[in-house]
N, C-alpha and C positions, 0 to 999 in steps of 0.2 A: 549531239556529239557530246562525251560525259569529259567531268570535269578533270581533270591532269591531276599528275602529285607535281612534284616541282621538278623544272630540270634544270640543270647545267645549259652551260651557255652551249653553243653547237660549236662555235669558234672561241680564240683571246688570242691580243694585243700585248706583246712584252712592253710599257712604255718604259721611257726616262723618269719619270714621278708620277708621284698622288698624282691621278684625274679625274676636276674637282667638275670640271665640265667635257663635253662631247657633241661636235657638230662635224656629220656629214652636211656635205655644198649640198643646198637644194638648187642650186643653178646646172641648165647645161654649160659642162664646160673644154667640151669641144674630146674629149678625148673616153674611150670606152669605158677606163676607170673611174674609180669615183677618188673625189677629192674626202678626206677628210680633214677635221681639226682636233687636237686637245690643248689642255691648257690646265696647267702643273702650278705648284707653288708657284714656282719661279719660269717656265715658260711656258711659249706654245708652240704646240709643234703640227707643222702640217704635214701630214704622210697622204698617199693613193693606196687604195688595195681594188683590188675587182675576186669576185669568186666564183666561185662551180656552177654555183646557176644559176649563172651567169655565161660562163666560161667554161667547156668540159672539158679542155687541157691543162685551169686552174684544179691543184688536191686539194679542197677545203674550200682555205682562202690565203692570198700571195698582198701582202703589203709591204708597201717601201716606205723611208719619210722619204719627202723632198729638200725640206729646212723645219731650221727648229732656229726658234726667236727668243730670246734670253730676254726675258720682260721683267727679270728681278722681282715679284710683287706676284700675288697670288692673281692667279683669271680666276672672274666668278660669270662670263661670258664669255659667247665667239657669238656674230652674225657674217657670215659672209656678203660678197659682192655679189652683183649679180654680172662685174666685170669682170673677174675672175678668169679668164682664158690661158687654155693650153696651149690650142691652137696655135695661136698668132704669132708672128714675133715681131721682138720678145714677148715670150711669154707670159703673160700677167699676172698677180696673186692678191687680191685686194680684201681686208678680212676687218672688226671693230672688235677691236675686246672689251670689255670693261674690268675695270679690276679695283683690289679691293683698298686701292687708293682713291674709289672716287671717281675716278678719271677716265677717261672713254678714250681710246688709243687706234690710231686707225693706219692699217698696214698696209705699203703697198710691194712688191718683190718685183722681178722680173727671173729674181730663180739664179742670175750672177753679181754683176757686182752691185749693183743698187736694193740693196733692203733700205728702208725708212718706212719712222711713225710719227708721228703729230697726233700731238699727247688737247687732249679733249677736255674740260674744264668743266665747271660751271654744280653740278649737283652737290648740293650739300652732308649725301650720307652717301650709304650701302644702294650701288645700278645692281638691279632684279635684272635687265632683259636689256635687250637691244635688235634691232631689226635693220636694216638695206631698203630704202625702195624696190622695188622688186624690179620694175621697169625705167631703166638706164641708170639706180644705183647710186640718183647725184644725191639723198641724204639719210640721215638716218634716224631713227627714230628711238629715245630709250627709254623706261621709269627705272625710277629709285624711290623708298623708304623716307628722301625727306617731299613725295606728295604729290613728284611732280612730273609730271609728260614730253621730254624736250626733241622736240625734229631740232639737229644740227647740217650746213650745210657741208661739203667735205675740208672745206677750211674753217672751222670747226667753232663757225660761227651760227647763234642758235638763230631759227626759222621763225621756231612756234614755240609759246609754251603755255601748256595746258595744266591748268590749277585742279588736284583733286582732293578730295575728302580723306584721305585714305594712302597707306606707300599705296605706289603701283610694282606687281607682279609680274602684270605679262603683256606684250606691246606687240600684235599684227598685223603687219604689211599685206594684199592681198593682190597680187596680177588680172587678177582682172576687176579688180573693184578699188583701182590705183589712188582715188582722194577719199577714199575713208581708210581711219582710222580705228583699228578698234586698241580696248585701255581696259587687265583690267585692275580688280583692289579687292585689295586682302580684303577689306569690308563687304565685298562678298559683291558688288556691281559692275557689272563690264556697260563700258558705254560705247560705243559706238563715235566720232569725232570728225567732220570734214572740212578736211585739212585746205578749203580753199573761203570758204569762210568763218571757219577757227571755233568754230558749235560744234556741241553734244548732239545730235539728230535721232540715238536710238540706244535706249537704255534696258538691260537686260538685270536680273537677279537671282541668285542664290537661295536667299533668306537664309543666309547659312555662315559663316567664320573658320575658321580663317580662311579665305580662300586663297592660295597658296601658285596658284599656273592654271592659263587656260590657254584657248587653239581655236585660229578658226580653221576649218580646214577646208585643203585646199580644191580636193575635189569639190566640193559646194558650197557657195557664196554665202547658202541662208545657218549652213552644221557651224556651232561652236560649242567647244565641252571645255568643262572644264573642272578641275578639284576642289573638291570645298569642307573639312571637317575628313572625316571618314569618306565619303560619296564624292564618285564622278559626278558628274552633270552635264546634261545636252541637251543645246534648243538649237529649235527651227526659228531664224527672226522672224519668217516670212509670214508661222501665223504666234506666236506670242513670247508674253518677256518674260515668264513662266517658264525652266525647268522643261523642254515632252522628255525624260527619263533622267533618275537616277536611281545608281543604286551603292549602298555600305561594301566597302571594298578591300582595304586596306585597315587594319585593324589599331597598328600606331599611325594613325593622319596620313592622307594623304600630301606628295612628293609635287610631280610635276607629273601634264597632259599634254599625250601629243597626238596627230591622228598622223594617220600613214598617209604615207604622198599619191597613192596610188587606186586607194580602197575608202570609199564614205562609208564604209559602216566600223570601218576596225582603227583601232586605237589602243597603243597604249598609256599603262600607267604609274607611277613608282612611289613604295610608299619611305618614309626616313625611316633609315637604318635603328633594326631593331635591334634586339640582343642576340637575336641570333645572326637573321640576312637580311639583307637587303632583299622586296621582294620586286621584281619586275612588273605586270600579269597584262596580259595583251589578247583584249574584249573584241567578238565580235555583237552585230547589231540587232543582229539572227536569234545569238544563244542566250538564254539563263546564268552561266558561269563562266570565270573567263577560258579562253582556248586553247592558253599557253601560263604555267607560273613559271617566271625561270631564277634561279637566286643566286644570287651573290657573295662570297664574305661584306665586305663594303659596297656601298656603289654610291656614283651620282651623274648626274647629265641623263637625259636621252635622247635619240636621233632614229632617224627614220630613215631606212637606202634612199636614193631618188627612183629608181623604177623596178626596188626586188622588195619583198613581203619580209626586211626585214628589221631587224634597230638593235640599235648600239647604246650599251649605256655604260660610263665612267666606272675605276673601282685602286685601288692598292696596284701601285705602277702597271696595269694590262688595261685593258679595252675590253667589252663583251660582247659576243652579240650570238642574237637570236634571230631564227628565223622558223619562220608560222608561213600559214597556210592563207591562202585569199579567203 
């Protein structure tokens, strides 16, 4: 497969705010359409969308906003709860945000009269990433520049606190390995913690810094990916604590790494918004070059659709979507 030239997005959606972060719901919410959340300078918006790749009656993309939550402060990270169900009566929408004021906000809504949020305080610096327990969604893990990873219950009590050696950049919780937490630090170390004993049980190293993002592969629990410096790196944790593969990809430093939810060899990385265009690269482990290069004027956030080879990125009052092959 030859290296592609830069491609503009397959689809885009207009948004009411600058989009700092965007997340498809990774869990089945009981409807054919996908739920998507995006966070801006003041709002969190929950929308639903479907694509022509999954529904022949859709021309390109069909998107509608379900609910806008006014937060009044910049949204830096969003995590979906597996408890979100649109096929329930009443429907349940639950997600958590991390904001610029170092607080988590747990939102719960029935998409009618009940719209509430609970504030969780404890981090003393910027929160970089958060995730719900994938089984049941009764706990939330978050990582911060304050050198901690915290595990909270839904009442806002801290159930566990892991002290890190540098800023916590990413946290992962795998549905097939619910008693382990993956925590990636800016100093290039990725550790797995046992949630029963609260001990570190495995450690991976990038050998380079800064590590900006890491992700535990949904389709293969042995695979971990990350970006550090200009490179992407991939580990097989059943074989070695050193990367199995790595490649320099972003001249202006890499920012985010996300595995596809449907293929263990497909992943995406983004670079920092540079002088011209923010670069999205989609990679396949079998190919020496990226299989898709996407460009947008500015970009932040990165997320994969739950059932399609399609990823999205936020930008200036827009969400951009790219479709790729398997």
